[in-house]
C-alpha positions in Angstrom: -9.7 27.9 -0.4 -6.0 27.3 -1.6 -5.2 27.6 2.3 -8.0 25.0 3.9 -6.9 22.5 1.0 -3.4 23.3 2.1 -4.1 22.6 5.7 -6.2 19.8 5.2 -3.3 18.2 2.8 -1.2 19.1 5.7 -3.7 17.3 8.5 -4.4 14.5 6.2 -0.3 14.1 5.9 0.7 14.3 9.7 -1.9 11.7 10.8 -0.8 9.2 8.1 2.5 9.4 9.2 1.5 9.4 13.3 -0.1 5.6 12.2 2.1 4.7 10.2 5.0 4.8 12.5 2.0 3.7 15.3 2.3 0.5 13.4 5.4 -0.5 13.0 6.6 -0.1 16.3 3.8 -2.7 16.7 4.3 -6.4 16.7 2.3 -7.2 13.8 -0.3 -9.4 14.4 -1.2 -6.5 17.5 -1.1 -3.7 14.9 -3.8 -6.3 12.7 -5.7 -6.5 15.2 -5.5 -2.6 16.2 -6.6 -1.7 12.5 -9.0 -4.7 11.9 -11.0 -3.2 15.5 -10.4 0.5 14.1 -12.3 -0.9 10.3 -15.2 -2.4 12.4 -16.1 1.3 14.0 -15.0 2.9 10.9 -17.4 0.7 8.6 -20.2 2.2 10.8 -19.1 5.9 10.3 -18.0 6.2 7.0 -21.6 6.1 5.8 -20.7 7.1 2.2 -17.7 4.3 1.8 -20.2 1.6 3.4 -23.2 2.6 1.2 -20.9 2.2 -2.1 -19.3 -0.9 -0.6 -23.1 -2.5 -0.2 -24.4 -1.6 -3.0 -21.2 -2.6 -5.4 -21.7 -6.1 -3.5 -25.3 -6.3 -4.3 -25.2 -5.5 -7.7 -22.3 -8.3 -7.9 -23.8 -10.9 -5.2 -27.4 -9.5 -4.9 -28.9 -12.4 -6.9 -27.1 -15.4 -4.1 -26.2 -13.6 -1.2 -29.0 -12.2 1.3 -28.9 -8.4 2.8 -27.1 -9.9 6.0 -24.4 -11.7 3.9 -24.0 -9.0 2.1 -23.2 -6.6 5.0 -21.2 -8.8 6.8 -19.0 -8.9 3.7 -19.0 -5.4 3.1 -16.8 -5.3 6.7 -14.6 -8.1 5.6 -13.5 -6.0 2.7 -13.3 -2.7 5.4 -11.0 -5.6 7.6 -9.3 -6.7 4.9 -7.6 -3.6 3.5 -7.0 -1.8 6.7 -4.6 -5.2 7.4 -3.6 -4.6 3.8 -2.5 -1.2 4.7 -1.0 -2.2 7.8 1.1 -4.0 5.9 1.9 -1.7 3.5 3.3 0.8 6.2 5.3 -2.1 7.3 7.0 -2.8 3.9 10.8 -1.8 4.8 10.2 -4.3 8.2 9.4 -7.2 6.0 12.4 -6.3 3.6 15.3 -6.0 6.0 14.1 -9.6 8.0 13.4 -11.3 4.8 10.5 -12.0 2.9 9.7 -15.3 2.7 8.5 -15.7 6.0 5.2 -14.0 4.7 5.1 -15.2 1.3 4.9 -17.8 -0.7 4.2 -18.3 -4.7 3.0 -20.6 -7.3 4.0 -20.9 -11.3 6.6 -18.3 -10.9 8.0 -20.2 -14.2 5.7 -17.7 -16.0 7.4 -14.3 -15.5 10.8 -16.1 -15.5 10.1 -17.1 -18.7 8.8 -13.7 -20.2 12.5 -12.1 -18.2 14.4 -14.4 -20.2 12.9 -13.5 -23.7 14.3 -10.2 -22.2 11.7 -7.9 -24.3 9.4 -6.9 -22.0 6.2 -7.7 -20.0 3.1 -5.8 -18.8 2.7 -7.3 -15.1 -1.4 -7.5 -14.8 -2.8 -7.2 -11.5 -5.2 -5.6 -9.3 -6.5 -3.4 -6.5 -6.8 -6.7 -4.8 -5.2 -8.7 -1.8 -2.0 -6.4 -0.9 -0.8 -5.0 -4.7 1.9 -2.9 -2.6 3.1 -5.8 -0.9 3.5 -7.7 -4.5 5.5 -5.3 -6.2 7.8 -5.1 -2.7 8.0 -9.2 -3.1 8.8 -9.1 -6.8 11.4 -6.1 -6.3 13.0 -8.5 -3.4 13.0 -11.8 -5.7 14.7 -9.6 -8.1 12.4 -8.8 -11.0 13.1 -5.1 -12.0 9.6 -3.9 -11.5 8.2 -0.8 -12.7 4.7 0.2 -11.5 2.6 2.8 -12.9 0.2 4.5 -10.3 -2.5 7.2 -10.3 -1.5 10.3 -8.4 -2.9 11.0 -5.3 -4.9 14.4 -5.0 -2.9 15.5 -1.7 0.1 15.7 -3.0 2.2 14.9 0.9 0.4 11.5 0.6 1.5 10.7 -2.9 4.8 11.5 -1.9 4.9 9.6 1.2 3.7 6.7 -1.0 6.3 7.3 -4.1 8.8 7.2 -1.4 7.6 4.1 0.0 7.8 2.0 -3.4 10.9 3.4 -4.3 12.6 2.6 -0.7 11.1 -1.0 -1.9 13.1 -0.9 -4.6 10.2 -0.8 -7.7 9.9 2.4 -9.2 6.8 4.6 -9.0 5.9 6.0 -12.1 3.2 9.0 -12.3 0.2 7.8 -14.8 0.2 10.5 -17.7 3.0 12.0 -17.7 6.1 9.9 -17.8 5.7 8.1 -21.2 8.9 8.3 -21.7 9.6 6.4 -18.5 6.8 3.2 -19.6 8.5 3.1 -23.2 12.6 3.1 -21.7 11.2 0.5 -18.7 9.6 -2.4 -21.6 12.8 -1.9 -24.1 15.1 -2.5 -21.3 12.8 -6.1 -21.0 11.6 -5.0 -17.4 8.3 -6.2 -15.7 5.8 -2.9 -15.8 3.4 -3.3 -13.2 -0.5 -1.7 -13.8 -3.9 -1.6 -12.9 -6.7 -2.1 -15.0 -9.7 -2.7 -12.4 -10.8 0.3 -11.7 -13.2 2.7 -13.9 -10.9 5.8 -14.5 -10.5 9.2 -16.4 -8.8 7.2 -19.4 -9.5 6.0 -22.6 -11.6 2.9 -21.6 -14.0 0.2 -23.5 -17.1 -1.2 -21.7 -16.8 -5.5 -20.7 -18.3 -7.7 -19.2 -17.3 -7.6 -15.2 -19.5 -10.1 -13.1 -22.0 -9.7 -15.3 -22.7 -6.1 -15.9 -20.5 -3.5 -18.5 -18.1 -1.7 -17.0 -15.7 1.1 -18.0 -12.3 -0.3 -18.3 -8.5 0.9 -19.5 -7.3 -0.1 -22.8 -3.7 0.8 -21.3 -2.3 -2.1 -20.9 -3.8 -3.9 -23.5 -2.6 -1.0 -26.3 1.0 -1.4 -24.6 1.4 -4.8 -25.0 0.0 -4.8 -28.9 2.7 -2.0 -30.0 5.8 -3.6 -28.1 4.0 -7.2 -29.0 4.7 -8.3 -25.3 2.8 -11.1 -23.4 0.6 -9.7 -20.3 1.5 -11.4 -17.1 -1.3 -11.9 -14.6 0.0 -11.9 -11.0 -2.4 -11.4 -7.8 -1.0 -11.9 -4.2 -3.8 -12.8 -1.6 -4.1 -12.7 1.8 -4.6 -16.5 3.7 -6.2 -17.5 7.2 -2.9 -17.6 8.5 -1.8 -13.8 7.7 0.9 -15.0 5.4 0.3 -14.2 1.6 0.0 -16.1 -1.3 1.3 -15.0 -5.1 -0.5 -16.5 -8.1 1.0 -15.9 -11.3 -0.8 -17.1 -14.6 -0.4 -18.0 -17.6 0.1 -15.1 -20.1 -2.2 -13.0 -22.0 -0.9 -13.1 -25.6 -2.2 -9.7 -27.7 -4.8 -10.9 -30.6 -4.4 -10.5 -34.2 -7.3 -10.7 -36.3 -6.4 -8.1 -38.3 -9.3 -5.9 -36.9 -7.6 -4.0 -34.0 -10.6 -2.3 -32.4 -12.2 -6.1 -32.1 -9.0 -7.6 -30.5 -8.8 -4.3 -28.1 -12.0 -5.3 -26.8 -11.5 -9.0 -26.8 -8.1 -8.4 -24.7 -9.8 -6.1 -22.6 -11.9 -8.9 -21.6 -9.4 -11.4 -21.2 -8.0 -9.5 -18.5 -11.2 -8.5 -17.1 -11.8 -12.2 -17.1 -9.1 -12.8 -15.1 -9.1 -10.6 -12.1 -13.0 -11.0 -11.6 -12.0 -15.0 -11.0 -9.4 -14.0 -8.5 -11.7 -11.8 -7.0 -14.8 -14.2 -7.0 -12.3 -16.5 -5.1 -11.6 -14.3 -2.6 -14.1 -11.6 -2.9 -13.2 -10.0 0.9 -10.2 -8.7 -1.1 -11.1 -6.1 -3.8 -12.0 -2.4 -3.5 -15.5 -2.4 -3.8 -15.9 0.7 -2.3 -14.5 2.1 -5.6 -17.4 3.0 -7.8 -16.8 0.2 -10.6 -20.1 1.0 -12.2 -20.0 4.5 -12.3 -20.2 5.0 -16.4 -22.7 3.1 -18.6 -22.0 2.6 -22.3 -22.3 5.5 -24.3 -21.5 8.1 -21.0 -17.4 8.2 -22.3 -15.9 8.9 -26.0 -13.0 6.9 -27.4 -13.2 3.1 -28.1 -15.4 2.7 -25.2 -18.8 1.2 -26.4 
């Protein structure tokens, strides 16, 4: 069994390296056209992933979009994330060329102000747009970013992604294993990037997301409360001209009403409302193939309700 797993991991790794090397050798628009064509084919072939995507989109938009529109949106989701993956594979090339030709930004003063205060910050983003490009661009702009990421089940692919992030300058911290590094990052006044838009095996609370209760991690809110630092939302989305746009939003300051459980729930809801708003604006750019509503209230312990 272990040999089969090792063989599968190796095959996935070498396929990924082959595709990445090919994408890096192509002109960017050629690579994007190629991966979008591949995404269209895989939308048909990957039945389970397609069905999860359509089911989630139906839960969110079934009252306002037809089945045909939802299927078209699902296909666009696949095409977007293959595009984002192609650009993520080319990050080192963009860093060498200079990223200003690919990225523009608004309202960076929110991040800059938090950096000047020097107390650290939680950089809140989502599995949206191109979060890997966002990390590379912020580091390229001089922000000493550290990111918390869930290790992949394939250790060789996980090492590949970690190496790519570290080479781009934003240091990867494996979720659940490097508490000291997280504390050190915040004490040094550095931004700590965390994604909290998925139902994962961490402590969470149920808050409203697209009108339905979704189990949502509380880690970013707990860290912000503990260190008395702001949560700065920032998102990068892809524009029709194939450039990226970074939007930095006003800070979310931890609530202090004297009722910690109430405050945590309220702040997680505030964070969720922020990324729901950006997803509603660009729905094809969020990971609808994740089972966001997998659990229901009462399924998990801890703070969840």
